[in-house]
C-alpha positions as CSV (number, residue, x, y, z in Angstrom):
1,X,-69.6,21.6,37.4
2,X,-68.8,18.7,35.0
3,X,-65.5,18.7,33.4
4,X,-65.1,17.7,29.7
5,X,-62.3,15.0,29.0
6,X,-59.9,15.0,25.8
7,X,-61.5,13.3,22.9
8,X,-60.1,10.3,21.3
9,X,-59.4,12.1,18.0
10,X,-57.7,14.8,20.3
11,X,-55.6,12.4,21.9
12,X,-54.5,10.7,18.8
13,X,-53.5,14.1,17.2
14,X,-51.5,15.1,20.2
15,X,-49.3,11.9,20.1
16,X,-49.2,12.2,16.2
17,X,-47.6,15.8,16.8
18,X,-45.3,14.7,19.6
19,X,-44.2,11.9,17.4
20,X,-43.2,14.2,14.7
21,X,-41.2,16.3,17.0
22,X,-39.4,13.0,18.7
23,X,-38.7,11.6,15.1
24,X,-37.1,15.1,14.1
25,X,-35.0,15.3,17.2
26,X,-34.1,11.7,16.9
27,X,-33.1,12.4,13.3
28,X,-30.5,14.7,14.7
29,X,-28.4,12.1,16.7
30,X,-27.0,10.1,13.5
31,X,-26.0,13.2,11.6
32,X,-24.4,14.5,15.2
33,X,-22.5,11.2,15.4
34,X,-21.2,11.4,12.0
35,X,-20.1,14.8,12.3
36,X,-18.7,13.8,15.7
37,X,-16.7,11.0,13.8
38,X,-15.7,13.0,11.3
39,X,-14.2,15.8,13.6
40,X,-12.2,12.7,15.5
41,X,-10.9,11.4,12.1
42,X,-9.7,15.1,11.3
43,X,-8.0,15.6,15.0
44,X,-6.7,11.8,15.4
45,X,-5.5,10.8,11.7
46,X,-2.6,13.2,11.7
47,X,-1.7,12.3,15.1
48,X,-1.6,8.5,14.6
49,X,0.5,9.2,11.5
50,X,2.9,11.0,13.4
51,X,3.1,8.4,16.2
52,X,3.8,5.9,13.7
53,X,6.6,7.9,11.9
54,X,8.2,8.0,15.1
55,X,8.3,4.7,16.0
56,X,9.6,3.8,12.6
57,X,12.2,6.2,13.2
58,X,13.3,4.8,16.5
59,X,13.8,1.4,14.6
60,X,14.9,2.5,11.3
61,X,18.1,4.5,10.0
62,X,18.7,5.9,6.7
63,X,21.7,3.9,6.5
64,X,19.8,0.5,7.2
65,X,18.4,0.8,3.5
66,X,20.4,-0.1,0.4
67,X,20.0,-0.4,-3.2
68,X,19.1,-3.4,-5.5
69,X,22.1,-2.9,-7.3
70,X,24.1,-3.9,-4.3
71,X,22.5,-7.7,-4.9
72,X,23.9,-8.1,-8.6
73,X,25.9,-11.2,-8.5
74,X,29.5,-11.3,-9.4
75,X,29.9,-11.2,-13.1
76,X,26.5,-11.2,-13.9
77,X,25.4,-9.3,-17.2
78,X,21.9,-8.3,-15.6
79,X,22.2,-5.7,-13.2
80,X,19.7,-5.6,-10.5
81,X,17.6,-2.9,-10.4
82,X,14.3,-1.7,-9.0
83,X,11.4,-3.7,-10.7
84,X,8.4,-2.1,-11.9
85,X,5.2,-3.0,-9.5
86,X,3.9,-6.3,-9.8
87,X,5.8,-7.5,-12.6
88,X,4.6,-10.6,-14.2
89,X,7.0,-13.8,-13.9
90,X,7.2,-13.9,-17.6
91,X,7.6,-10.2,-18.3
92,X,11.5,-9.9,-18.3
93,X,12.2,-6.7,-20.7
94,X,15.5,-5.9,-20.9
95,X,18.0,-3.2,-22.9
96,X,21.5,-3.6,-22.8
97,X,21.3,-6.3,-19.8
98,X,19.5,-3.9,-17.7
99,X,15.5,-4.7,-16.8
100,X,13.3,-2.0,-17.2
101,X,13.5,-0.1,-13.9
102,X,11.1,2.6,-12.7
103,X,13.8,5.3,-11.6
104,X,17.7,5.9,-11.7
105,X,20.2,3.6,-10.3
106,X,20.4,3.5,-6.4
107,X,16.9,4.5,-5.8
108,X,13.6,2.4,-6.0
109,X,9.9,3.4,-5.8
110,X,7.4,2.5,-3.0
111,X,7.9,-0.8,-1.6
112,X,5.6,-2.4,1.1
113,X,7.3,-4.1,3.9
114,X,6.8,-8.1,4.4
115,X,4.1,-9.4,6.6
116,X,3.3,-12.6,8.8
117,X,-0.1,-13.8,8.6
118,X,-0.1,-16.4,11.3
119,X,1.0,-16.6,14.9
120,X,3.7,-18.9,16.1
121,X,2.3,-21.0,18.9
122,X,6.0,-21.4,20.2
123,X,6.1,-17.7,21.0
124,X,3.5,-17.2,23.7
125,X,4.9,-13.5,24.7
126,X,4.5,-12.3,21.1
127,X,1.3,-12.4,18.8
128,X,3.0,-12.6,15.0
129,X,-0.1,-12.5,13.1
130,X,-0.1,-9.1,11.3
131,X,3.4,-8.4,12.0
132,X,5.4,-6.4,9.8
133,X,8.6,-7.6,8.5
134,X,10.5,-4.3,7.1
135,X,13.0,-6.3,5.1
136,X,11.2,-9.4,4.7
137,X,13.8,-11.2,6.7
138,X,11.9,-14.2,7.7
139,X,10.7,-14.6,4.1
140,X,14.1,-14.6,2.7
141,X,15.4,-17.1,5.1
142,X,12.7,-19.5,4.5
143,X,13.0,-19.3,0.6
144,X,16.7,-20.2,0.7
145,X,16.4,-22.7,3.4
146,X,19.1,-20.7,5.4
147,X,20.7,-22.9,8.1
148,X,19.9,-21.8,11.8
149,X,22.9,-20.6,13.9
150,X,23.4,-21.8,17.5
151,X,21.3,-19.7,19.4
152,X,18.9,-18.7,16.9
153,X,15.6,-19.6,16.5
154,X,14.4,-21.3,13.4
155,X,11.9,-19.7,11.1
156,X,8.5,-21.1,12.3
157,X,6.4,-20.1,9.0
158,X,6.4,-21.2,5.6
159,X,6.5,-18.7,2.7
160,X,2.7,-19.3,2.2
161,X,2.2,-17.9,5.7
162,X,4.0,-14.6,4.6
163,X,3.6,-11.9,2.3
164,X,6.4,-10.0,0.6
165,X,6.7,-7.4,-2.5
166,X,8.9,-9.8,-4.4
167,X,7.6,-13.2,-3.8
168,X,9.9,-15.1,-6.3
169,X,12.7,-12.9,-5.5
170,X,13.9,-9.9,-7.8
171,X,12.8,-11.4,-11.4
172,X,15.7,-10.9,-13.3
173,X,18.4,-12.2,-11.1
174,X,18.8,-15.9,-11.7
175,X,21.3,-16.7,-9.1
176,X,19.1,-18.0,-6.0
177,X,22.1,-17.0,-3.4
178,X,21.6,-13.5,-4.5
179,X,18.1,-12.9,-4.8
180,X,16.3,-10.3,-2.6
181,X,12.7,-10.7,-1.8
182,X,11.6,-7.2,-0.3
183,X,13.0,-4.0,0.5
184,X,17.0,-4.0,0.2
185,X,19.0,-3.6,3.3
186,X,22.7,-2.0,3.2
187,X,25.0,-4.8,2.5
188,X,28.0,-2.7,3.6
189,X,26.6,-2.3,7.0
190,X,25.2,-5.6,7.7
191,X,27.5,-8.1,5.7
192,X,30.3,-8.3,7.9
193,X,32.7,-9.3,5.3
194,X,31.3,-7.2,2.6
195,X,32.1,-9.9,0.2
196,X,29.4,-9.3,-2.7
197,X,30.5,-13.0,-4.1
198,X,28.9,-14.5,-1.0
199,X,25.4,-15.0,-0.5
200,X,23.4,-11.9,0.4
201,X,21.1,-13.3,3.3
202,X,23.9,-14.4,5.8
203,X,28.0,-14.2,6.1
204,X,30.2,-17.1,7.1
205,X,31.2,-17.2,10.5
206,X,34.2,-19.6,9.8
207,X,37.1,-19.5,7.1
208,X,38.6,-22.6,5.6
209,X,40.6,-23.4,8.9
210,X,37.3,-23.4,11.0
211,X,38.3,-20.4,13.3
212,X,35.5,-18.2,14.0
213,X,35.6,-14.7,12.4
214,X,33.7,-13.2,14.7
215,X,35.7,-14.7,18.0
216,X,32.0,-16.1,19.0
217,X,32.3,-19.5,20.2
218,X,28.4,-20.3,20.1
219,X,28.8,-19.8,16.4
220,X,30.8,-22.7,15.1
221,X,30.9,-25.4,12.4
222,X,31.0,-22.9,9.7
223,X,27.4,-21.8,10.1
224,X,25.8,-18.8,8.8
225,X,24.8,-16.0,11.3
226,X,21.9,-13.5,10.6
227,X,23.0,-10.5,9.2
228,X,19.9,-8.9,7.7
229,X,18.2,-6.1,10.1
230,X,15.7,-7.8,11.9
231,X,13.0,-5.0,12.0
232,X,9.6,-5.9,13.2
233,X,6.4,-4.0,14.0
234,X,3.4,-6.1,15.5
235,X,-0.2,-5.3,14.7
236,X,-0.8,-4.5,18.3
237,X,2.0,-1.6,18.0
238,X,-0.2,-0.4,14.9
239,X,-3.3,0.0,16.7
240,X,-4.4,3.2,18.6
241,X,-4.9,3.4,21.2
242,X,-2.3,0.3,21.7
243,X,-3.8,-2.0,23.8
244,X,-1.8,-3.7,26.7
245,X,-0.1,-6.7,26.5
246,X,-2.3,-8.9,28.5
247,X,-4.2,-12.1,27.4
248,X,-7.9,-12.6,26.8
249,X,-10.4,-10.3,25.1
250,X,-8.3,-7.5,23.3
251,X,-10.4,-4.4,22.4
252,X,-10.9,-3.5,18.8
253,X,-8.7,-0.4,18.0
254,X,-10.3,3.0,17.0
255,X,-7.6,3.4,14.3
256,X,-5.2,1.3,12.3
257,X,-1.9,2.3,10.4
258,X,0.4,0.5,7.7
259,X,3.2,1.8,6.0
260,X,5.6,1.6,2.9
261,X,9.0,3.0,2.0
262,X,10.8,4.8,-0.8
263,X,14.4,5.7,-1.9
264,X,14.5,9.0,-3.8
265,X,17.4,11.0,-4.6
266,X,19.4,8.7,-2.4
267,X,17.1,9.3,0.7
268,X,14.5,7.0,2.2
269,X,11.2,8.3,2.8
270,X,8.1,6.7,4.7
271,X,4.6,6.7,3.7
272,X,1.9,6.1,6.7
273,X,-1.8,5.4,5.9
274,X,-4.3,5.6,8.8
275,X,-7.7,4.1,8.7
276,X,-10.9,2.8,10.9
277,X,-11.8,-0.9,11.0
278,X,-15.8,-1.6,11.1
279,X,-17.8,-4.6,9.8
280,X,-16.9,-7.7,12.1
281,X,-16.0,-5.3,15.2
282,X,-12.1,-6.2,14.5
283,X,-12.4,-9.3,16.1
284,X,-10.3,-12.2,14.5
285,X,-11.5,-15.9,15.0
286,X,-14.6,-17.8,15.1
287,X,-15.7,-16.6,18.7
288,X,-17.5,-13.0,18.7
289,X,-16.2,-12.6,22.5
290,X,-12.5,-13.6,22.4
291,X,-9.6,-13.5,20.2
292,X,-7.3,-10.6,18.8
293,X,-8.3,-7.7,17.0
294,X,-8.4,-7.1,13.2
295,X,-5.2,-8.1,11.6
296,X,-4.5,-7.5,8.0
297,X,-4.9,-10.3,5.5
298,X,-4.1,-11.0,2.2
299,X,-6.2,-10.6,-1.2
300,X,-7.6,-13.8,-3.0
301,X,-10.1,-14.1,-5.6
302,X,-13.2,-14.2,-3.5
303,X,-12.5,-10.3,-2.9
304,X,-10.9,-9.4,-6.2
305,X,-12.2,-11.9,-8.7
306,X,-10.1,-10.2,-11.5
307,X,-6.5,-9.7,-10.0
308,X,-6.8,-11.3,-6.8
309,X,-4.5,-14.4,-8.0
310,X,-1.9,-11.7,-8.9
311,X,-2.0,-10.1,-6.0
312,X,-2.3,-12.8,-3.3
313,X,1.1,-12.9,-2.5
314,X,1.9,-9.6,-2.1
315,X,1.1,-6.9,1.1
316,X,-2.4,-6.3,1.0
317,X,-2.5,-2.7,2.7
318,X,-1.5,-0.3,1.2
319,X,-3.1,-1.7,-2.1
320,X,-1.5,-1.4,-5.3
321,X,-3.4,-0.2,-8.5
322,X,-1.4,0.0,-11.6
323,X,-1.5,0.6,-15.3
324,X,2.0,-0.5,-16.3
325,X,2.2,-3.1,-19.1
326,X,4.4,-5.5,-17.1
327,X,1.6,-5.5,-14.0
328,X,-1.8,-6.7,-13.8
329,X,-3.0,-3.5,-15.1
330,X,-5.8,-3.0,-12.3
331,X,-5.7,0.8,-12.7
332,X,-8.5,0.4,-15.5
333,X,-12.0,1.9,-15.9
334,X,-14.8,-0.2,-14.5
335,X,-16.7,-0.7,-17.4
336,X,-15.1,-4.0,-18.5
337,X,-12.8,-2.5,-20.8
338,X,-9.1,-2.8,-20.6
339,X,-8.4,0.8,-21.0
340,X,-6.0,2.3,-18.8
341,X,-6.7,5.0,-16.3
342,X,-3.6,6.9,-16.4
343,X,-4.1,10.7,-15.6
344,X,-2.2,13.7,-14.6
345,X,-2.1,17.7,-14.5
346,X,-5.0,18.7,-16.8
347,X,-7.7,16.4,-15.7
348,X,-10.3,15.2,-18.0
349,X,-8.8,16.8,-21.1
350,X,-5.2,16.8,-20.1
351,X,-5.0,20.4,-20.8
352,X,-4.2,22.6,-17.7
353,X,-6.9,25.4,-17.3
354,X,-9.1,24.2,-19.8
355,X,-12.3,22.1,-19.9
356,X,-13.5,19.4,-22.0
357,X,-17.0,20.4,-21.5
358,X,-17.2,24.1,-20.2
359,X,-21.2,23.4,-19.7
360,X,-20.3,20.7,-17.4
361,X,-17.0,21.3,-15.9
362,X,-15.2,24.6,-15.2
363,X,-11.4,24.4,-15.8
364,X,-10.9,24.0,-12.1
365,X,-13.2,20.9,-11.5
366,X,-11.8,19.7,-14.9
367,X,-8.4,20.0,-13.6
368,X,-9.1,18.0,-10.8
369,X,-11.0,15.2,-12.2
370,X,-9.8,11.8,-13.1
371,X,-10.2,10.9,-16.9
372,X,-12.2,7.5,-17.3
373,X,-14.2,7.8,-14.4
374,X,-17.1,9.8,-16.0
375,X,-20.6,8.6,-15.2
376,X,-21.6,5.7,-17.9
377,X,-25.6,6.1,-18.3
378,X,-26.5,2.9,-19.9
379,X,-28.8,0.1,-19.1
380,X,-25.8,-2.0,-17.7
381,X,-24.8,0.6,-15.1
382,X,-27.6,-0.1,-12.8
383,X,-26.0,0.9,-9.4
384,X,-28.4,-1.8,-7.7
385,X,-26.2,-4.4,-9.4
386,X,-22.9,-3.1,-10.5
387,X,-20.6,-1.9,-8.0
388,X,-16.9,-0.8,-7.7
389,X,-14.7,-3.7,-7.2
390,X,-11.4,-4.1,-4.7
391,X,-9.1,-2.6,-6.9
392,X,-11.4,0.4,-7.7
393,X,-11.8,1.3,-4.1
394,X,-9.4,4.6,-4.7
395,X,-12.4,6.1,-6.4
396,X,-14.4,6.2,-3.3
397,X,-15.6,9.3,-1.4
398,X,-13.1,10.5,1.1
399,X,-10.6,8.3,0.0
400,X,-6.4,8.8,0.3
401,X,-3.9,7.7,-2.1
402,X,-0.6,8.2,-3.0
403,X,1.2,7.8,-6.6
404,X,4.3,6.8,-7.8
405,X,5.4,10.6,-8.0
406,X,5.5,10.6,-4.1
407,X,2.2,13.0,-4.1
408,X,-0.7,12.4,-1.7
409,X,-4.2,12.8,-3.0
410,X,-7.7,13.1,-1.5
411,X,-11.1,12.3,-3.1
412,X,-13.4,14.8,-2.8
413,X,-16.1,13.7,-4.8
414,X,-16.1,9.9,-5.6
415,X,-18.3,7.1,-6.7
416,X,-19.5,3.7,-5.7
417,X,-21.1,2.8,-8.8
418,X,-20.4,3.2,-12.5
419,X,-23.5,5.5,-12.9
420,X,-21.7,8.0,-10.8
421,X,-18.7,10.2,-11.7
422,X,-16.3,11.6,-12.3
423,X,-14.2,11.1,-9.3
424,X,-12.9,14.8,-8.3
425,X,-10.0,15.2,-6.2
426,X,-9.4,17.8,-3.5
427,X,-6.7,19.4,-5.8
428,X,-5.5,18.8,-9.3
429,X,-2.7,16.8,-9.8
430,X,0.5,18.7,-9.7
431,X,2.8,19.5,-12.6
432,X,6.0,17.1,-12.3
433,X,9.4,18.8,-13.3
434,X,11.1,16.3,-15.7
435,X,14.2,14.7,-14.0
436,X,15.9,11.3,-14.3
437,X,15.5,10.9,-10.4
438,X,11.6,10.1,-11.2
439,X,12.0,8.2,-14.4
440,X,15.2,6.8,-15.8
441,X,15.0,7.0,-19.6
442,X,18.5,5.6,-19.9
443,X,17.4,2.0,-20.1
444,X,14.4,2.4,-22.2
445,X,14.0,0.6,-25.3
446,X,12.7,2.1,-28.4
447,X,8.6,1.9,-27.3
448,X,10.3,4.4,-24.3
449,X,11.5,7.5,-26.2
450,X,13.2,9.7,-24.0
451,X,11.9,12.8,-26.4
452,X,10.7,16.2,-25.0
453,X,7.0,16.6,-26.2
454,X,6.0,20.1,-27.0
455,X,2.3,19.9,-27.7
456,X,0.5,20.3,-24.5
457,X,-2.9,18.9,-26.1
458,X,-1.0,15.5,-26.2
459,X,-0.1,15.5,-22.5
460,X,-1.6,13.6,-19.7
461,X,0.6,14.7,-16.8
462,X,3.2,17.5,-17.3
463,X,4.2,19.5,-20.2
464,X,8.2,18.7,-21.1
465,X,8.5,16.1,-18.6
466,X,9.4,13.1,-20.4
467,X,7.5,9.9,-21.6
468,X,6.4,8.3,-18.3
469,X,4.6,11.7,-17.4
470,X,2.9,11.7,-20.7
471,X,1.4,8.1,-19.7
472,X,0.3,9.9,-16.4
473,X,0.1,8.5,-13.1
474,X,0.9,4.9,-13.6
475,X,0.8,3.4,-9.9
476,X,-1.3,4.4,-6.9
477,X,-1.4,2.9,-3.3
478,X,-4.2,3.2,-1.0
479,X,-6.4,1.6,1.5
480,X,-9.0,-0.8,0.2
481,X,-12.6,-0.8,1.4
482,X,-12.8,-4.1,2.5
483,X,-10.2,-6.7,3.7
484,X,-10.5,-10.6,3.0
485,X,-12.0,-11.4,6.3
486,X,-15.1,-9.0,5.6
487,X,-14.0,-6.1,7.8
488,X,-15.0,-2.7,6.5
489,X,-12.0,-0.2,6.2
490,X,-12.4,3.4,6.2
491,X,-9.3,5.5,4.9
492,X,-8.7,8.3,7.4
493,X,-5.3,10.0,6.5
494,X,-2.0,9.6,4.5
495,X,1.3,11.1,4.7
496,X,4.9,11.2,3.8
497,X,7.9,12.1,5.8
498,X,11.8,11.6,5.3
499,X,13.0,8.7,7.6
């Protein structure tokens, strides 16, 4: 009996059906991997942040931090105050001898710690590249050409090798001996003689008689001893999982965290941002098989052509976007205009519980949406050629950011091009109760009246909360989508805790 074989048509049809099935199954793998990554992020993000908080608590105490007022030179008419973020060197507005601050005396807004950009080849046991210098001690010592006492290591870096929140010192304090270049430390604790007439970055070891005040025979000759709290966190310590301290190839981290600090109501708070690194696989250096994992790099004009120059000497992560007149005003709409993008409670129409367009947005979505981020449907808004810039990375889907009120926000529906929008948050911006601890009206000039508005229709932020809240959220901090070295950064989590 002769058996009939499969025809070519039947064979091709069978292969086609099998191929369709295999393609369908294969299509599940990317979705499954993405879902697994999202699940890992939900679990590990808070865990990494908690580990970061505990590490910081192990090295810092509330009493380590001071105020900017402590660094006012004796007899000065300009009282040192917390300056507005990214203040231009030419901008020095004052009223009654007080520069325009962001909060009440004794408090200060979010400040990022200093950072070292290169490694010191003389310290083979420590990799300083990407190291956080909480109080910008190294930058301060180098800026004032501070002498090094016996037994102390000289500062091996130039100021161009380091980043700090105040690169030229406190803008309105002219006396170089009393300038502070970053987060203020507690002078009553770290200045041994507690004499504000002397320089703020070191105390004199010997008096006029040449006798060492501390009794330490190694510190002689009238040299200065280090007094600032030298608190450092290496880049390796900010990796999770933390790699071993060995040499050779160091694996790229699964997660990285960075931090900033704020003094509010007399207490210091910490903010931690957790993110993943991709793109260049976290390898630093020309050789793809050796080197050290990803290290934070500064911002320059090639990454942010509009505001890179103004931000290049400041810590890059978390990135700042601001709408204040004294700043580069990079919290703007991405349409080439200079319109500020401030917002607050009430969303698109600045009216809580109402909608600017009920047919498109219900009150809930309106209140959670950010003004100025609506889709711009014009010929120039081609998503293939126009994308959001570095400073606009806070608008990306899933982004986390923190505002100057101390609120943590997460983007639910973001945008990557001008053709998309509006940006919608997971929850609306909360109403802010009025209080001088948020904004100090006592030092404002006539352009910043301290009246209490009554018409809700004119508000962007919070009814009866004062003028700065009318202006809305003016400063936010976030993890950018890319660093200078070409690494892709994915924000995972952000949180705030008291130190």
